[in-house]
C-alpha positions as CSV (number, residue, x, y, z in Angstrom):
1,M,-16.9,-27.3,2.6
2,S,-20.4,-26.1,1.4
3,D,-21.2,-22.6,-0.1
4,D,-24.1,-20.8,1.6
5,R,-25.7,-20.2,-1.8
6,E,-25.9,-24.1,-2.2
7,H,-28.7,-24.0,0.4
8,G,-30.6,-21.2,-0.7
9,R,-29.1,-18.8,1.9
10,R,-27.6,-15.4,1.0
11,A,-23.9,-15.3,1.5
12,G,-22.4,-12.6,3.6
13,T,-24.2,-10.0,5.8
14,D,-25.8,-6.7,5.4
15,E,-24.1,-5.4,8.7
16,G,-20.6,-3.6,8.6
17,T,-19.0,-0.8,7.1
18,A,-17.8,0.2,3.9
19,T,-15.4,3.3,3.6
20,H,-14.8,5.1,0.3
21,H,-11.7,7.3,-0.1
22,T,-11.3,9.3,-3.2
23,G,-8.5,11.8,-4.3
24,I,-5.7,9.8,-3.3
25,I,-3.3,11.0,-5.9
26,G,-1.8,14.4,-5.1
27,R,-3.0,14.3,-1.4
28,A,0.7,13.9,0.0
29,E,2.8,16.4,-2.0
30,P,6.7,15.6,-1.9
31,S,8.9,18.2,-0.6
32,A,12.2,19.1,-2.2
33,D,14.1,16.4,-0.6
34,R,11.5,13.6,0.6
35,P,8.5,12.1,-0.4
36,G,5.3,13.2,1.0
37,A,3.2,10.9,3.1
38,T,-0.3,11.1,4.7
39,V,-2.9,8.4,6.5
40,I,-5.7,7.7,4.1
41,H,-7.6,5.1,6.4
42,Q,-6.9,3.7,9.9
43,D,-8.9,1.1,12.0
44,E,-8.2,-1.7,14.1
45,T,-6.9,-4.0,11.4
46,T,-5.4,-1.9,8.8
47,K,-3.7,1.4,8.2
48,V,-3.4,2.9,4.7
49,V,-0.7,5.5,3.9
50,A,-0.1,7.4,0.5
51,F,3.1,8.5,-0.5
52,E,4.0,10.9,-3.2
53,F,7.5,10.8,-4.8
54,A,9.1,13.3,-7.1
55,E,11.3,11.6,-9.8
56,G,14.6,10.6,-8.2
57,Q,13.3,10.4,-4.5
58,E,13.8,7.5,-2.5
59,L,13.3,5.8,0.8
60,A,16.6,4.0,1.8
61,D,16.6,0.5,3.4
62,H,13.9,0.3,5.9
63,A,11.3,-2.4,7.2
64,A,7.7,-2.4,8.5
65,F,7.1,-4.1,11.9
66,H,3.8,-5.4,10.2
67,P,3.0,-7.3,6.7
68,I,2.3,-4.6,4.2
69,L,0.9,-4.4,0.7
70,V,2.3,-1.8,-1.6
71,Q,0.1,-0.7,-4.5
72,L,1.6,1.6,-7.2
73,L,-1.1,4.1,-8.4
74,R,0.8,6.4,-10.7
75,G,4.3,6.4,-11.9
76,R,7.2,3.9,-11.7
77,V,9.5,2.9,-9.0
78,E,12.6,0.7,-8.5
79,F,11.5,-1.4,-5.5
80,G,14.7,-3.2,-4.0
81,L,14.2,-6.4,-2.0
82,P,17.2,-8.3,-0.5
83,D,17.1,-11.0,-3.3
84,R,16.0,-8.8,-6.2
85,T,15.0,-5.5,-7.6
86,L,11.2,-4.9,-9.1
87,D,10.3,-2.4,-11.6
88,L,6.8,-1.5,-10.3
89,R,4.2,0.0,-12.3
90,P,0.6,1.2,-11.9
91,G,-1.7,-1.5,-11.1
92,E,0.9,-3.9,-9.4
93,I,0.9,-4.9,-5.7
94,V,3.8,-6.2,-3.8
95,H,3.1,-8.1,-0.4
96,L,5.9,-8.0,2.2
97,T,6.2,-10.2,5.3
98,A,6.8,-8.3,8.6
99,K,10.2,-6.8,9.0
100,L,11.5,-7.6,5.3
101,R,14.0,-4.9,4.4
102,H,13.2,-2.9,1.3
103,R,14.0,0.3,-0.6
104,V,12.1,2.5,-3.1
105,R,13.3,4.8,-5.7
106,A,11.0,6.9,-7.9
107,L,11.8,6.6,-11.6
108,E,9.1,9.4,-12.2
109,P,6.5,11.2,-10.4
110,T,4.8,8.5,-8.4
111,T,1.9,7.8,-6.0
112,L,1.6,4.5,-4.1
113,T,-0.1,3.3,-1.2
114,V,1.3,1.1,1.8
115,T,-1.4,-1.1,3.7
116,M,-0.2,-2.2,6.9
117,L,-1.9,-5.4,7.9
118,L,-2.2,-5.1,11.7
119,P,-2.9,-7.9,14.1
120,R,-6.3,-7.9,15.8
121,S,-6.2,-6.9,19.3
């Protein structure tokens, strides 16, 4: 397989879009009894949702229909999977295949994003 740069051509394209989202932390305030959630970005291939948890809040066992990426931006969570529990911290990402059951419990005030990887239509 050859790299476009090997042949003097510029790799990539100048066509397309770039969407920059700022201020994600604090955008979805949690209520007294449940985490807050808000859609940050949505297009034909991805949906990004920001979640804000107060310490001790949790999402019980659930599953996403599509594969997802969970990225911790702030705080710390106990992330339960069928075969193990992860201690997620800022800067860490977990990829889950479609319909994999999981649960989340905030060990401190936490912001995380869930990126749903949607099939192309």
